[in-house]
VOPAGU-2260 file (C-alpha; in pm, 1 decimal, decimal comma):
REM VOPAGU-2260
SITE   aa  ch    i         X         Y         Z
SITE  UNK   A    0  -17583,8     -35,8   19026,2
SITE  UNK   A    1  -17909,4    -217,7   19204,8
SITE  UNK   A    2  -17814,4    -446,4   19493,5
SITE  UNK   A    3  -17942,9    -751,9   19510,9
SITE  UNK   A    4  -17862,1   -1093,7   19659,5
SITE  UNK   A    5  -17538,4   -1269,5   19494,2
SITE  UNK   A    6  -17726,7   -1621,5   19523,5
SITE  UNK   A    7  -17972,6   -1418,0   19356,8
SITE  UNK   A    8  -17915,9   -1297,7   19055,6
SITE  UNK   A    9  -17778,1   -1424,7   18666,7
SITE  UNK   A   10  -17519,1   -1171,2   18591,4
SITE  UNK   A   11  -17391,7    -902,4   18816,7
SITE  UNK   A   12  -17149,1    -655,5   18614,6
SITE  UNK   A   13  -16891,4    -433,5   18858,3
SITE  UNK   A   14  -16649,7    -156,1   18760,6
SITE  UNK   A   15  -16661,4    -336,9   18427,8
SITE  UNK   A   16  -16400,4    -108,5   18157,2
SITE  UNK   A   17  -16260,5    -178,9   17795,8
SITE  UNK   A   18  -16102,2      90,3   17617,7
SITE  UNK   A   19  -16003,8      33,8   17234,1
SITE  UNK   A   20  -15712,7     206,9   17029,4
SITE  UNK   A   21  -15375,9     363,3   17231,5
SITE  UNK   A   22  -15291,0     670,0   17306,5
SITE  UNK   A   23  -15426,9     950,4   17107,7
SITE  UNK   A   24  -15666,5     718,3   16923,0
SITE  UNK   A   25  -15788,4     590,1   17238,3
SITE  UNK   A   26  -16124,3     484,2   17264,0
SITE  UNK   A   27  -16325,0     395,8   17570,4
SITE  UNK   A   28  -16643,9     233,8   17499,9
SITE  UNK   A   29  -16781,0     143,2   17773,5
SITE  UNK   A   30  -16661,5     281,9   18126,6
SITE  UNK   A   31  -16776,7     223,9   18553,2
SITE  UNK   A   32  -17057,5      13,2   18390,7
SITE  UNK   A   33  -17214,4    -180,9   18649,9
SITE  UNK   A   34  -17536,1    -400,0   18655,6
SITE  UNK   A   35  -17698,3    -662,6   18799,9
SITE  UNK   A   36  -17957,1    -930,8   18651,1
SITE  UNK   A   37  -18203,4   -1176,9   18885,7
SITE  UNK   A   38  -18256,5   -1494,9   18795,2
SITE  UNK   A   39  -18612,4   -1509,6   18556,5
SITE  UNK   A   40  -18558,7   -1154,9   18495,4
SITE  UNK   A   41  -18592,5    -997,8   18132,2
SITE  UNK   A   42  -18379,1    -686,6   18085,6
SITE  UNK   A   43  -18334,9    -521,7   17715,6
SITE  UNK   A   44  -18067,1    -276,7   17630,3
SITE  UNK   A   45  -18119,1      31,8   17448,3
SITE  UNK   A   46  -17898,1     283,3   17311,3
SITE  UNK   A   47  -17777,8     497,5   16970,5
SITE  UNK   A   48  -17548,5     276,7   16746,5
SITE  UNK   A   49  -17228,1     264,2   16877,4
SITE  UNK   A   50  -17359,2     315,0   17236,3
SITE  UNK   A   51  -17155,5      16,4   17380,7
SITE  UNK   A   52  -17440,2    -269,7   17293,5
SITE  UNK   A   53  -17301,4    -573,7   17150,6
SITE  UNK   A   54  -16991,5    -509,9   17384,6
SITE  UNK   A   55  -17178,1    -528,7   17676,7
SITE  UNK   A   56  -17309,4    -841,5   17544,9
SITE  UNK   A   57  -17018,5    -990,6   17411,3
SITE  UNK   A   58  -16819,2    -897,6   17760,9
SITE  UNK   A   59  -17127,5   -1059,3   17925,9
SITE  UNK   A   60  -17117,9   -1360,8   17746,5
SITE  UNK   A   61  -16729,7   -1414,7   17778,5
SITE  UNK   A   62  -16682,9   -1333,4   17447,6
SITE  UNK   A   63  -16483,3   -1014,7   17499,0
SITE  UNK   A   64  -16233,6    -975,1   17819,9
SITE  UNK   A   65  -16251,0    -621,9   18007,8
SITE  UNK   A   66  -15987,5    -422,7   18160,1
SITE  UNK   A   67  -16130,7    -419,1   18428,6
SITE  UNK   A   68  -16381,9    -527,3   18666,2
SITE  UNK   A   69  -16593,0    -825,7   18737,8
SITE  UNK   A   70  -16797,8   -1015,9   18561,8
SITE  UNK   A   71  -16995,1   -1272,3   18754,8
SITE  UNK   A   72  -17273,6   -1482,9   18480,5
SITE  UNK   A   73  -17440,8   -1730,5   18719,5
SITE  UNK   A   74  -17241,2   -1724,0   18998,7
SITE  UNK   A   75  -16888,5   -1793,8   18796,0
SITE  UNK   A   76  -16668,6   -1501,8   18791,6
SITE  UNK   A   77  -16502,8   -1462,9   18445,3
SITE  UNK   A   78  -16208,2   -1330,3   18607,3
SITE  UNK   A   79  -16104,4   -1692,0   18769,3
SITE  UNK   A   80  -16128,1   -1876,3   18445,4
SITE  UNK   A   81  -15889,5   -1948,0   18158,0
SITE  UNK   A   82  -16005,2   -1938,3   17824,5
SITE  UNK   A   83  -16069,7   -2328,4   17797,3
SITE  UNK   A   84  -16281,1   -2318,4   18098,2
SITE  UNK   A   85  -16441,1   -2027,7   18033,2
SITE  UNK   A   86  -16538,9   -2134,3   17629,3
SITE  UNK   A   87  -16644,8   -2441,9   17854,6
SITE  UNK   A   88  -16902,1   -2240,3   18057,3
SITE  UNK   A   89  -16997,8   -2052,2   17722,6
SITE  UNK   A   90  -17076,8   -2429,0   17606,4
SITE  UNK   A   91  -17302,7   -2499,8   17898,7
SITE  UNK   A   92  -17463,9   -2198,5   17984,5
SITE  UNK   A   93  -17473,8   -1903,2   17749,6
SITE  UNK   A   94  -17362,8   -2112,5   17419,6
SITE  UNK   A   95  -17674,4   -2230,6   17271,9
SITE  UNK   A   96  -17883,1   -1914,8   17202,8
SITE  UNK   A   97  -17559,2   -1755,2   17088,1
SITE  UNK   A   98  -17432,2   -1963,9   16801,0
SITE  UNK   A   99  -17780,2   -2122,9   16734,7
SITE  UNK   A  100  -17881,5   -1733,6   16638,2
SITE  UNK   A  101  -17511,6   -1688,9   16396,4
SITE  UNK   A  102  -17557,8   -2012,0   16251,9
SITE  UNK   A  103  -17915,7   -1915,7   16117,8
SITE  UNK   A  104  -17721,8   -1598,7   15950,1
SITE  UNK   A  105  -17446,4   -1811,2   15808,6
SITE  UNK   A  106  -17695,3   -2045,9   15678,3
SITE  UNK   A  107  -17835,6   -1759,6   15476,2
SITE  UNK   A  108  -17504,9   -1583,6   15380,8
SITE  UNK   A  109  -17423,4   -1929,3   15222,1
SITE  UNK   A  110  -17729,8   -1960,7   15031,5
SITE  UNK   A  111  -17725,7   -1601,2   14941,3
SITE  UNK   A  112  -17388,7   -1652,3   14817,4
SITE  UNK   A  113  -17379,0   -1976,4   14618,3
SITE  UNK   A  114  -17714,5   -1809,9   14459,8
SITE  UNK   A  115  -17530,6   -1551,6   14343,1
SITE  UNK   A  116  -17266,9   -1682,5   14249,9
SITE  UNK   A  117  -17470,3   -1902,8   14001,9
SITE  UNK   A  118  -17626,1   -1608,6   13835,3
SITE  UNK   A  119  -17350,3   -1504,9   13712,5
SITE  UNK   A  120  -17173,9   -1810,0   13561,0
SITE  UNK   A  121  -17541,2   -1851,1   13447,5
SITE  UNK   A  122  -17496,9   -1542,6   13335,6
SITE  UNK   A  123  -17175,1   -1638,3   13087,7
SITE  UNK   A  124  -17307,7   -1921,1   13026,1
SITE  UNK   A  125  -17036,5   -2172,5   13308,3
SITE  UNK   A  126  -17292,7   -2280,5   13525,5
SITE  UNK   A  127  -17253,9   -2632,7   13387,8
SITE  UNK   A  128  -16894,7   -2654,2   13335,1
SITE  UNK   A  129  -16787,8   -2561,1   13688,8
SITE  UNK   A  130  -16819,3   -2844,7   13891,7
SITE  UNK   A  131  -16744,3   -2686,3   14285,8
SITE  UNK   A  132  -17111,5   -2479,7   14231,4
SITE  UNK   A  133  -17247,3   -2721,9   14158,2
SITE  UNK   A  134  -17223,7   -2940,4   14387,1
SITE  UNK   A  135  -17293,9   -2623,8   14620,8
SITE  UNK   A  136  -17556,6   -2590,0   14528,7
SITE  UNK   A  137  -17683,0   -2966,4   14551,0
SITE  UNK   A  138  -17534,2   -2946,4   14955,0
SITE  UNK   A  139  -17683,3   -2629,0   15047,6
SITE  UNK   A  140  -18072,6   -2779,9   14959,1
SITE  UNK   A  141  -18019,7   -2861,2   15367,4
SITE  UNK   A  142  -17887,5   -2518,3   15452,8
SITE  UNK   A  143  -18240,6   -2399,3   15510,8
SITE  UNK   A  144  -18383,9   -2646,6   15734,1
SITE  UNK   A  145  -18070,2   -2634,0   15923,1
SITE  UNK   A  146  -18144,4   -2221,8   15918,2
SITE  UNK   A  147  -18543,1   -2289,0   16010,1
SITE  UNK   A  148  -18418,2   -2563,6   16310,2
SITE  UNK   A  149  -18199,3   -2348,6   16479,1
SITE  UNK   A  150  -18371,5   -2075,7   16421,5
SITE  UNK   A  151  -18700,6   -2188,5   16634,3
SITE  UNK   A  152  -18416,0   -2316,0   16866,4
SITE  UNK   A  153  -18329,7   -1954,1   16889,5
SITE  UNK   A  154  -18689,0   -1801,1   16964,1
SITE  UNK   A  155  -18784,9   -2132,0   17201,4
SITE  UNK   A  156  -18459,5   -2158,3   17435,8
SITE  UNK   A  157  -18413,6   -1788,0   17405,4
SITE  UNK   A  158  -18755,1   -1669,2   17572,5
SITE  UNK   A  159  -18744,9   -1910,5   17866,8
SITE  UNK   A  160  -18845,0   -1927,2   18149,9
SITE  UNK   A  161  -19165,2   -1831,4   17956,3
SITE  UNK   A  162  -19389,9   -1997,8   17662,7
SITE  UNK   A  163  -19609,1   -1712,3   17623,2
SITE  UNK   A  164  -19392,1   -1417,9   17694,7
SITE  UNK   A  165  -19487,0   -1221,3   17957,8
SITE  UNK   A  166  -19758,5   -1439,6   18055,9
SITE  UNK   A  167  -19724,6   -1841,8   18088,5
SITE  UNK   A  168  -19385,0   -1985,7   18200,1
SITE  UNK   A  169  -19245,8   -2264,1   18122,9
SITE  UNK   A  170  -19298,2   -2425,3   18459,4
SITE  UNK   A  171  -19708,9   -2324,9   18483,1
SITE  UNK   A  172  -19747,6   -2511,1   18180,2
SITE  UNK   A  173  -19674,8   -2892,5   18256,9
SITE  UNK   A  174  -20012,0   -3090,0   18203,8
SITE  UNK   A  175  -20056,2   -3251,2   18513,8
SITE  UNK   A  176  -20342,0   -3520,9   18360,8
SITE  UNK   A  177  -20052,3   -3634,5   18078,7
SITE  UNK   A  178  -19841,5   -3923,7   18195,5
SITE  UNK   A  179  -19407,3   -3877,6   18017,1
SITE  UNK   A  180  -19530,7   -4256,8   17828,6
SITE  UNK   A  181  -19785,9   -4057,8   17641,1
SITE  UNK   A  182  -19504,2   -3750,2   17582,8
SITE  UNK   A  183  -19259,2   -4007,0   17469,0
SITE  UNK   A  184  -19526,5   -4184,6   17253,4
SITE  UNK   A  185  -19578,4   -3824,3   17102,3
SITE  UNK   A  186  -19182,7   -3750,2   17027,8
SITE  UNK   A  187  -19109,6   -4115,5   16846,7
SITE  UNK   A  188  -19474,3   -4049,9   16630,9
SITE  UNK   A  189  -19264,4   -3784,0   16517,1
SITE  UNK   A  190  -18966,9   -3839,5   16455,3
SITE  UNK   A  191  -19063,0   -4169,1   16303,0
SITE  UNK   A  192  -19271,9   -3950,1   16035,2
SITE  UNK   A  193  -19058,1   -3676,1   15976,5
SITE  UNK   A  194  -18739,8   -3980,8   15930,5
SITE  UNK   A  195  -18955,0   -4159,1   15596,7
SITE  UNK   A  196  -19073,8   -3741,8   15494,1
SITE  UNK   A  197  -18748,1   -3702,4   15489,7
SITE  UNK   A  198  -18634,6   -4007,2   15387,8
SITE  UNK   A  199  -18884,1   -3954,1   15061,4
SITE  UNK   A  200  -18778,1   -3643,4   14979,6
SITE  UNK   A  201  -18316,2   -3766,0   14902,0
SITE  UNK   A  202  -18498,7   -4015,3   14703,7
SITE  UNK   A  203  -18722,2   -3826,6   14458,0
SITE  UNK   A  204  -18404,6   -3557,1   14482,4
SITE  UNK   A  205  -18177,3   -3854,3   14413,4
SITE  UNK   A  206  -18419,0   -3947,3   14113,4
SITE  UNK   A  207  -18365,9   -3604,6   13961,6
SITE  UNK   A  208  -18029,8   -3574,2   14037,0
SITE  UNK   A  209  -18017,7   -3890,8   13819,3
SITE  UNK   A  210  -18212,6   -3841,2   13610,0
SITE  UNK   A  211  -18033,9   -3495,5   13522,1
SITE  UNK   A  212  -18165,2   -3230,7   13287,7
SITE  UNK   A  213  -18416,6   -3261,2   13014,3
SITE  UNK   A  214  -18253,0   -3225,5   12664,8
SITE  UNK   A  215  -18471,9   -3009,7   12403,5
SITE  UNK   A  216  -18604,1   -3316,2   12235,3
SITE  UNK   A  217  -18771,4   -3418,5   12510,6
SITE  UNK   A  218  -18911,4   -3125,8   12659,5
SITE  UNK   A  219  -19089,7   -3086,0   12313,0
SITE  UNK   A  220  -19229,0   -3427,9   12282,6
SITE  UNK   A  221  -19418,9   -3354,3   12625,9
SITE  UNK   A  222  -19634,8   -3061,9   12569,9
SITE  UNK   A  223  -19732,0   -3221,4   12212,1
SITE  UNK   A  224  -20052,4   -3407,9   12231,0
SITE  UNK   A  225  -19991,2   -3775,0   12315,7
SITE  UNK   A  226  -20202,6   -3904,0   12041,1
SITE  UNK   A  227  -20034,4   -3767,9   11849,7
SITE  UNK   A  228  -19652,2   -3879,3   11970,4
SITE  UNK   A  229  -19712,2   -4214,3   11970,2
SITE  UNK   A  230  -19823,5   -4134,8   11568,2
SITE  UNK   A  231  -19510,1   -4036,0   11478,3
SITE  UNK   A  232  -19363,1   -4243,8   11685,8
SITE  UNK   A  233  -19533,5   -4578,7   11432,4
SITE  UNK   A  234  -19463,6   -4355,3   11133,3
SITE  UNK   A  235  -19082,1   -4324,6   11177,3
SITE  UNK   A  236  -19145,6   -3958,4   11185,4
SITE  UNK   A  237  -19007,2   -3915,3   11481,1
SITE  UNK   A  238  -18650,9   -3877,9   11432,4
SITE  UNK   A  239  -18702,5   -3699,6   11118,2
């Protein structure tokens, strides 16, 4: 394991061991693992399936306790933290990228689930009578928006300290010619625009929901020539 100044280490792992199972079925997932990652250093874990990559990441994130060894992240030793303090540390130091990524996957999973259920019920001609699925479909309109936003968070926050990976750091992307008031005004303008667009979206969605599905007669009338439709109304033949 490389030796670095502890103050310059973002992550330091020493003699980490983790085994699962017991007796003859006991399997060593990690054995005497040592790793140091300096602040600002980009590191990738590469290896075959089942080699322990995900387990090591979970240990570094504080989601899994090793059987032995030391894990120090940002100067905080996990061994000295109980579960509550460790959860607070994850939430403030390392939680946001991990959680936003899984929230994005969860939104995709919910969309796939409700679509499959709706298609099944539609084929069985039971969709219109299954209220919980109909309500779920209405609520699922927001799932792509949530997935898009947390996916953006995962990409933007996860690649820090880089704006353009390997070329431009965030600290180098600050323009000295733009004052803070201009930035605030730009942000406020975007907030107002997106609030208006969202309000319009909700209005149109609610209007469509209140109107309900079109019946066969209404669809047939809409497909006809307007002049012919008016003529039918005038002659009283529309309801025959």
